[in-house]
Structures are given as C-alpha cells and as structure tokens.
C-alpha positions in Angstrom: -35.9 27.5 -1.7 -32.3 28.1 -2.6 -29.6 26.3 -4.0 -27.4 24.4 -1.3 -23.8 23.3 -1.2 -22.3 20.8 1.1 -18.9 18.9 0.5 -17.5 15.6 0.0 -14.8 13.9 -1.7 -13.8 11.0 -4.5 -11.4 8.8 -3.5 -8.3 7.9 -5.8 -5.3 6.4 -4.8 -3.3 8.5 -6.9 -5.7 11.9 -7.0 -8.3 12.1 -4.3 -10.8 15.5 -4.9 -13.1 17.4 -3.2 -16.6 17.0 -4.6 -19.4 19.8 -4.3 -22.8 18.4 -3.6 -25.5 21.1 -5.0 -29.0 20.7 -4.5 -31.8 22.9 -6.3 -35.5 22.5 -5.9 -38.0 23.6 -8.1 -41.9 23.4 -8.5 -43.5 21.0 -11.0 -44.1 17.5 -11.1 -42.1 15.3 -9.0 -38.3 14.4 -10.2 -35.1 13.5 -8.8 -32.1 13.6 -11.0 -28.5 13.1 -9.7 -26.0 14.6 -12.5 -22.2 15.0 -12.8 -20.9 11.4 -13.9 -22.4 9.3 -11.2 -21.9 5.8 -11.4 -24.8 3.0 -10.6 -24.3 3.3 -6.8 -24.5 7.0 -6.6 -27.5 7.1 -9.1 -29.4 4.5 -6.8 -28.9 7.0 -3.8 -31.9 9.0 -4.6 -33.9 5.8 -3.3 -31.9 5.2 -0.2 -32.0 9.1 0.6 -35.4 9.6 0.2 -36.2 6.7 2.6 -33.7 7.7 4.9 -35.1 11.1 5.0 -38.5 10.0 5.5 -37.7 7.4 8.2 -36.0 10.0 10.2 -38.8 12.2 10.6 -38.8 14.7 7.6 -40.5 14.9 4.5 -39.2 12.7 1.7 -38.6 14.0 -1.4 -41.4 12.1 -3.1 -44.2 13.4 -0.9 -43.4 17.0 -2.2 -44.4 18.1 -5.9 -40.9 19.3 -6.5 -38.2 18.6 -9.2 -35.0 17.7 -7.5 -31.5 18.2 -8.9 -28.5 17.0 -7.4 -25.3 18.4 -8.8 -21.7 16.8 -8.3 -19.4 19.0 -9.2 -16.8 19.1 -11.0 -18.8 17.1 -13.3 -16.1 15.9 -15.3 -14.8 13.3 -12.5 -16.1 10.0 -12.2 -18.2 9.6 -9.3 -18.2 6.3 -7.2 -19.6 4.6 -4.1 -22.4 5.1 -1.8 -20.6 7.4 0.5 -22.3 10.4 -1.4 -25.7 9.4 0.5 -25.1 11.7 3.6 -24.0 14.8 2.0 -26.8 14.3 -0.9 -29.5 14.3 2.2 -28.2 16.9 4.0 -28.0 19.3 0.8 -31.1 18.6 -0.1 -32.5 19.4 3.3 -30.7 22.7 3.1 -32.2 23.4 0.1 -35.7 22.4 1.2 -35.4 24.9 4.4 -36.0 22.1 6.8 -32.6 22.4 8.7 -30.0 25.4 8.7 -26.1 25.3 9.5 -23.2 26.4 7.9 -21.6 23.9 5.7 -18.2 25.7 4.7 -15.1 23.9 6.0 -17.3 20.7 6.7 -16.8 17.5 4.9 -19.6 14.6 5.0 -19.2 10.9 4.2 -21.5 7.9 4.6 -23.9 5.3 3.1 -27.7 5.8 4.5 -29.6 2.7 5.2 -33.2 3.2 4.6 -33.9 3.7 8.2 -31.5 6.5 8.4 -28.6 4.9 9.8 -25.3 5.4 8.6 -23.3 2.3 7.1 -19.5 2.1 7.0 -17.8 3.1 3.7 -14.4 2.6 2.2 -11.5 5.3 1.7 -12.6 7.3 4.5 -8.6 7.7 5.4 -7.4 9.6 2.2 -10.7 12.0 2.0 -9.5 13.0 5.7 -6.3 13.6 4.6 -7.8 15.3 1.7 -9.6 17.4 4.0 -6.8 18.4 6.4 -4.9 19.6 3.3 -7.3 21.4 1.9 -8.1 23.3 5.2 -11.1 21.9 6.2 -11.6 22.1 10.0 -14.4 19.3 10.8 -15.4 15.9 8.8 -18.3 13.8 9.8 -17.9 9.9 9.0 -19.7 6.9 10.0 -19.1 5.9 13.6 -17.3 2.9 12.4 -14.8 5.0 10.4 -14.2 7.3 13.1 -11.2 5.7 14.4 -9.5 5.4 10.8 -10.3 8.9 10.3 -9.0 10.0 13.7 -5.2 8.9 12.3 -5.2 12.3 10.6 -3.9 15.3 12.8 -5.2 18.8 12.5 -8.9 18.3 11.7 -11.8 17.4 13.9 -13.3 14.0 13.7 -17.1 13.2 14.2 -18.2 9.7 14.1 -22.2 9.6 13.3 -24.6 6.8 13.7 -27.7 8.1 12.0 -29.1 11.0 10.0 -31.2 12.3 12.7 -28.1 12.2 15.2 -26.3 14.8 12.5 -29.3 16.8 12.0 -29.9 17.2 16.1 -26.0 18.4 16.0 -26.9 21.2 13.6 -30.1 22.2 15.3 -30.4 26.1 16.9 -28.9 26.2 20.2 -32.3 27.4 21.3 -33.8 24.0 20.2 -35.1 21.4 22.2 -33.8 19.2 19.9 -30.0 20.2 20.0 -27.7 17.5 20.9 -23.9 18.0 19.7 -21.9 15.2 18.8 -18.5 15.0 20.7 -15.3 15.3 18.6 -13.9 11.7 18.2 -11.5 10.6 20.8 -9.3 7.7 19.4 -9.9 4.1 20.7 -6.1 2.7 21.0 -6.6 -0.6 19.6 -4.0 -3.3 21.0 -2.8 -5.5 18.1 -3.1 -9.2 19.1 0.5 -10.8 19.9 0.8 -14.1 18.7 3.9 -16.3 18.7 5.3 -16.4 15.3 6.0 -19.6 13.9 8.2 -18.3 11.2 10.7 -16.6 13.5 14.4 -17.1 12.2 15.2 -19.1 15.8 12.9 -21.8 14.5 14.8 -22.0 11.0 17.4 -24.2 10.9 20.6 -23.4 8.7 20.8 -21.6 5.8 22.7 -18.7 7.0 23.6 -17.2 3.7 19.7 -16.9 3.1 19.0 -15.3 6.3 22.1 -12.9 5.9 20.4 -11.9 2.3 17.0 -11.2 4.0 18.8 -9.1 6.8 20.5 -7.2 4.4 17.4 -6.8 2.1 15.2 -5.6 5.1 18.3 -3.2 6.3 18.2 -1.2 2.6 14.9 -2.2 1.1 16.9 -4.5 -1.5 15.2 -7.4 -3.6 15.9 -10.9 -3.3 15.7 -13.9 -5.7 15.8 -17.4 -3.9 16.7 -20.5 -5.7 16.7 -24.1 -5.0 15.1 -27.4 -5.1 11.3 -27.8 -3.7 11.6 -28.3 0.0 14.6 -26.5 0.8 12.6 -23.7 3.0 12.5 -21.0 0.3 8.7 -20.1 1.1 9.5 -20.2 4.9 12.3 -17.7 4.7 10.4 -15.2 2.6 7.1 -15.5 5.4 9.8 -15.1 8.1 11.1 -11.8 6.4 8.0 -9.8 7.8 9.1 -10.7 11.2 12.5 -8.7 11.0 11.1 -5.7 9.3 10.4 -2.5 11.5 7.1 -0.9 12.0 6.1 1.7 9.4 6.7 5.4 10.0 3.5 7.5 10.4 3.5 9.1 6.8 4.2 5.6 5.5 1.1 4.1 7.8 -1.1 6.8 6.3 -0.3 6.0 2.7 -0.4 2.4 3.5 -3.9 2.5 5.1 -5.1 4.7 2.7 -4.4 2.2 -0.2 -6.0 -0.7 1.5 -9.2 1.5 2.8 -9.7 2.8 -1.1 -9.4 -0.7 -2.1 -11.9 -1.7 0.4 -9.7 -4.4 2.3 -8.7 -2.5 5.3 -8.5 -5.0 8.4 -9.2 -3.0 11.4 -8.4 1.1 11.5 -4.8 1.0 10.5 -1.8 -0.7 8.9 1.4 -0.2 11.5 3.3 -3.2 9.7 4.7 -3.4 6.4 2.2 -5.6 4.4 3.0 -8.7 2.7 1.3 -10.0 -0.2 1.5 -12.8 -2.0 -0.4 -13.3 -5.1 -0.9 -16.9 -6.5 1.3 -17.5 -9.8 -2.0 -18.1 -11.7 -2.8 -14.3 -11.0 -4.0 -12.4 -13.9 -2.0 -9.4 -15.1 -4.5 -7.0 -14.3 -4.6 -8.7 -10.7 -1.0 -8.2 -10.1 -0.4 -5.0 -12.1 -3.8 -3.1 -11.5 -6.3 -1.8 -13.9 -9.8 -3.0 -14.9 -12.7 -0.6 -16.1 -12.6 1.7 -13.2 -8.6 1.4 -12.7 -8.2 -0.4 -9.1 -5.0 -1.2 -7.8 -3.4 -4.5 -8.1 -0.9 -6.5 -5.9 1.9 -4.3 -6.5 0.2 -1.2 -4.9 -1.2 -3.2 -2.4 2.2 -4.3 -1.3 3.2 -0.6 -1.1 5.6 0.1 1.5 6.0 -3.8 2.3 6.8 -6.8 0.7 5.6 -8.6 -2.8 6.3 -12.4 -2.6 6.2 -13.9 -5.8 6.7 -17.6 -5.3 7.2 -20.0 -8.4 8.4 -16.7 -9.9 9.0 -18.3 -13.7 5.5 -19.7 -13.4 3.7 -16.2 -13.5 2.9 -14.8 -16.8 5.4 -13.1 -18.8 3.7 -10.1 -19.1 3.4 -9.7 -15.3 7.1 -10.7 -14.6 8.2 -7.9 -17.2 5.7 -5.4 -15.7 7.8 -5.4 -12.5 10.5 -3.4 -14.3 9.0 0.2 -13.5 7.9 -0.3 -9.8 11.5 -1.8 -9.1 13.4 1.0 -10.5 10.8 3.8 -9.9 8.6 2.8 -6.9 5.4 3.4 -9.0 3.6 1.9 -11.7 1.7 3.6 -14.4 -1.6 1.7 -15.6 -3.1 3.1 -19.0 -6.5 2.0 -20.2 -8.9 3.3 -22.5 -11.0 5.1 -19.9 -7.8 6.8 -18.4 -4.3 6.9 -16.8 -3.6 6.4 -13.2 -0.2 6.3 -11.2 -0.1 4.1 -8.4 2.4 4.1 -5.7 4.6 0.9 -5.5 7.6 1.2 -3.2 8.0 -2.8 -2.7 10.5 -5.1 -1.7 10.5 -8.2 -3.9 10.9 -11.5 -2.8 10.9 -14.3 -5.1 11.5 -17.8 -5.3 12.0 -20.3 -7.8 13.2 -23.9 -8.8 16.3 -24.6 -10.6 14.3 -26.4 -13.2 10.5 -27.7 -13.7 11.0 -30.8 -11.9 13.1 -29.0 -9.2 15.6 -31.6 -8.9 18.2 -30.1 -11.1 21.6 -29.5 -8.9 20.4 -31.4 -6.0 21.2 -34.9 -4.8 17.9 -36.1 -6.5 17.9 -37.2 -10.4 16.6 -34.4 -12.7 14.3 -35.5 -15.3 14.3 -32.2 -17.5 16.7 -31.7 -20.7 19.3 -29.3 -20.9 16.7 -27.4 -23.5 13.9 -27.4 -20.9 16.2 -26.3 -18.2 17.4 -23.3 -20.1 13.9 -22.3 -21.3 12.8 -22.4 -17.8 15.3 -20.6 -16.5 15.2 -17.8 -19.3 11.6 -16.7 -18.2 13.3 -14.7 -15.7 14.7 -11.9 -18.5 17.9 -10.2 -18.1 16.4 -6.9 -17.4 14.2 -8.7 -14.5 17.4 -10.1 -13.0 19.3 -6.8 -13.6 16.8 -5.4 -10.8 17.1 -8.2 -8.5 20.0 -7.4 -5.9 20.2 -10.5 -4.0 20.4 -14.1 -6.2 20.7 -16.2 -3.4 21.1 -20.3 -3.6 18.9 -22.2 -1.0 20.6 -25.4 -0.8 19.1 -28.7 0.9 20.2 -29.0 4.4 21.9 -32.0 6.0 20.1 -34.5 8.2 22.3 -33.6 11.1 21.4 -29.8 10.9 17.7 -30.8 10.9 18.0 -32.8 14.1 20.1 -29.9 15.8 17.9 -28.7 18.5 19.8 -25.3 19.1 18.0 -22.4 18.3 19.3 -20.0 15.8 19.4 -16.3 16.4 15.9 -14.8 17.2 14.0 -12.3 14.7 13.8 -9.9 17.6 17.3 -9.7 17.8 18.0 -9.3 13.7 15.0 -6.4 13.9 17.1 -4.6 16.2 20.2 -4.4 14.1 18.1 -3.5 11.2 16.4 -0.5 13.1 20.0 0.3 14.2 21.0 0.4 10.3 18.3 2.4 8.9 18.9 5.0 11.6 22.5 5.0 10.5 21.2 5.3 7.1 19.0 8.3 8.1 21.6 10.2 9.6 24.2 9.6 7.0 21.5 11.0 4.4 20.4 13.9 6.5 24.4 15.1 6.9 24.6 14.9 3.3 21.7 16.6 2.7 20.1 14.1 0.8 16.5 13.2 1.1 16.4 9.6 1.0 15.3 7.2 3.6 16.9 4.0 2.4 19.8 2.9 0.4 17.6 1.2 -2.2 16.5 4.8 -3.1 20.0 6.1 -4.0 19.5 7.8 -7.8 22.7 7.2 -9.6 23.9 10.9 -10.0 24.3 10.3 -6.2 25.5 6.6 -5.9 29.2 7.7 -5.0 28.9 10.5 -2.9 25.6 9.1 -1.2 27.5 5.7 -0.4 30.8 7.0 1.0 32.8 4.4 -0.9 36.5 4.2 -0.2 38.8 4.5 -3.4 40.4 0.9 -2.8 36.8 -0.4 -2.7 35.7 1.4 -5.4 38.4 -0.1 -7.5 37.8 -3.6 -6.5 34.2 -3.2 -7.5 35.3 -1.3 -11.0 37.8 -4.8 -11.5 35.3 -7.0 -10.6 32.3 -5.6 -12.7 34.5 -5.9 -15.7 35.3 -9.3 -15.1 31.6 -10.4 -14.0 30.4 -8.3 -17.0 28.0 -6.6 -14.8 25.6 -4.0 -16.4 25.6 -0.6 -15.4 22.7 -0.9 -13.3 23.8 -4.0 -11.3 27.0 -1.8 -10.7 25.1 1.0 -9.0 22.9 -1.6 -7.3 26.0 -3.6 -5.9 27.0 -0.3 -4.5 23.8 0.1 -2.8 24.1 -3.4 -1.3 27.7 -2.8 0.1 26.7 0.6 1.4 23.8 -1.3 3.5 26.0 -3.9 4.7 28.4 -1.2 6.1 25.5 0.3 7.8 24.7 -3.1 9.3 28.2 -2.8 10.6 28.0 0.8 11.5 30.8 1.9 9.3 31.3 5.1 7.6 32.7 4.2 4.5 32.2 1.4 2.3 35.4 -1.1 2.5 36.4 -4.0 0.4 35.0 -6.6 2.8 31.5 -5.1 2.2 31.7 -5.0 -1.7 33.1 -8.4 -1.4 30.1 -9.6 0.2 27.7 -7.9 -2.1 29.3 -9.6 -4.9 28.9 -13.1 -3.5 24.9 -12.5 -4.0 25.5 -11.9 -8.1 25.6 -15.5 -8.7 23.7 -17.0 -11.6 20.7 -19.3 -11.7 21.8 -22.8 -12.2 
C-alpha cells in the first residue's frame, strides 16, 4: 500500500485551481477521513465512493480493516461540490493496488451514484480550460458534460458513464477486461431557430430609440429609456438581443464557464450574448453576487451580454450604486468576511424608467404626482450613475396613425449586419493604431483622442458644447466614444461634426 495521487480541479469564476487527491491506507480499525477544507458535499463522498466501489465489483473500503485518509491539496482552498467523487475513488483503488495506471497529465471530474454511475456536474468547462492551460493531456468527465468540455482545443476529452468503464479503460493491455474509451468527438448541436416576436420589423415608430440601440450594440454603450408606461421600453430592450452579433470563441468560453460554474448552463455552450432581466425586488446579493460562498450575481451572469433593469428607480439604492464599478471597469469586486472575489462583468446596461411614480408626467394623461415626489423619484438615479450611461433616450407615446400602419420597419437581421460591419471596422482601426481594444466602450481616457481619430473642428464643437451643457469629464469622454461608434456605423475614418451632434442629442435630461 502506497500513497496514490490523482488530479482534479476546484472551480472558481475568478481563479480555478488544480487539486491533488492523495490517498493513504494503513492497517488498523476502519476509518475514512477526508481532509483539506472539504464542504458537506465532499465530506459525504466517502459514503458514495464506498458504495460505488462495492457495486462496481471491488472491495469496499468499509469491508477492509484499514484506515483511509484522503487529502485534498492545497489544504487552504475550500473544496466544494460532488465532482471529487470520481478522483477520490480512483485514488483509493490505486493506493489499494486494485488498479494500476499513470495518473500524470490526467484530470478527473464526476459525481458517483451508489451503483457506480457517473453523474453530471457543474463547472466542467472552466476545469477543462484550466487543465489545458496547465498542460494536462487528458480529462475524464461525465458523458453528459463531454460536449461542454470538448469546446476547449488542445486537450483530449473522454466521456465516462460509470466507474467500471473507466477502470476497464486503464486495465493492462493483456487483460481481458481492457476496453478503451474513445476520445470524445464533439456533437454539433443545432440551436432551434424560432421566429422572434421582438424583431425590430414589428416595432412601430420609436426611430430615435431604435437608433440608440443600434449605436449601443455597435459600440457596447449603456442606455437609459425614460417615458410613460406602455410606450414600448421593455419591448425595445428585449429586441436589443436580436441585433447583437454572436459571441467570439473566447467570449463564448468565458460566458459558458460562468454559467457552468453557476449551475445554470442550458445546453453545452452559450454562443449568443446572454440577456439577464432581474426583477426590481431582487436583493443586493442576487444582483451583485456574494453570499456565504461568494457566488456570482446577475451582473456577472450578464458578462459579454446585456443586463436589463426595468423600473430602474425601483431597485434598491445599493444595487443601483453598485453598478458604478462594472460599468467603468468591466468587473466587480465582492468582499465578505470569508474572502474577496473579483468577478468579470463586461456588460451593456439597458435600463428603463417612468418619468414619475404614476408614470404620466409629461404625457397626454394627467399626472397625479407633486413636484417634490417627481424630483425625489428622479433623484433615485444619481449623477454618478447617469454619468456612466451613454445614451439617455426619451420614449414617447405613439400616435394612433403610427400604430395602424401595416408597413414593416427595417428588420433586426438588416440592423445586425450593419453592427457586424461596424465592429469589424472598429477592430481593424484598433489594430492599425496598435491598440488592444475590441469595442469603443473599452477605450481608456489616455487613448481617447488618438483612438477615436476625431478631427479638430469636431473636437472644438464638442469642447464648446460640453462647456455649455456642463458635461463632466467622464461624460465628455463617453460622448467621444459614442461619436466614434456613430462614425464606425458610417464607415468614416474620422469623427466629424455630424457624429458629435448626433451623440450630443442623447444627453438629454430625465424629465
């Protein structure tokens, strides 16, 4: 009996770690201990592992008078979840001499059923990315997770159904039980295409709002819609996803990894930008993230996609103010007593609000709110938050003649093509300038002028306008980014005066 070691991983959105599972057996009264900061699910693995080993045709740890110690290293990292079952079982069998194989450059993940079947676990994709980055050659995962793991290039993926199958895979070549598991070949799952009821073609009027969404999609800018209830603010926000290009490979891996760790992955990948729309009664922890074990919130689940906050002023004030960091930095830091985590949060914020609590201020209907009530309601959206919103767009009531018009507007498909071309134009410009940006919203202040290629006449116009409108320095920079995106939609090399003027029209006040 010797110490045996196999490898697994602890998943964390901000920092995953390779975990070494060591097994040591010694003579004496039976005991089975798991050390190394295991949570309850890991602690309970000893019972699942014992039953799975017995029902796979091997001697159960409980049937031997041996002291079993399983060590999960590094010992200072909290180990969570049932994905350690499979490597614990293999480590025990290696240490007991019942199987023989070289565990180097191999990683194992999987929950064991009592009969030895291997169940699906969460967080397989980030573990596979980690394994590939740490130069592991092979990874063994539950068969249900194999398609997810196969998204990563440069590592062999093996989908396993039960414990006996993986033991037979590692049996000696001369053994009658040897049966190799074939490397997983990715199944190309077809995403169902449904007619989208939120296509821009079916939204009557609201040309200013549609134009704002077009600009937002092209450059990743944040939008605030304000107007009376029933004018289509929510419909416009939902239609926004229909004009967004699909995620790039790296974005797809990042986004899918987050949803995999959170345990909400629907399918084996996320190829389209996620759209998260939490209710305004959602708690601060639900939106920002945190809790006892530092879980991601809605802001992180919207990474590389859209966070839609309807009834914006009705959200808790802490929630609204917590948007400052992600809107500026593309990440959010969550500090709690048990530790600190930095979650990715590159989002496009689409928010919507009424002009007053009753919703009728400024509309054809009579408003029942006092001036003090209206002012208090609108001040729920603070100046620092408004500074981080690029496009403030009024959404007005439509005339009955516009509603009865049967003519279809420009479709989402056509707008999407314009946005794809604008993003290509952006990337090529950044490449020529030697900058590592992908969208205009990411341009840092120190690169704002050279990265935007704004002509002197247009720059002077913006300077004069910002002085008259009393724009903050942050808003000034954001207006340059928006104007640059408008120029990209026109395939213009330089930002001109007309692009500045269009950008400035989206800096109206909420009223």
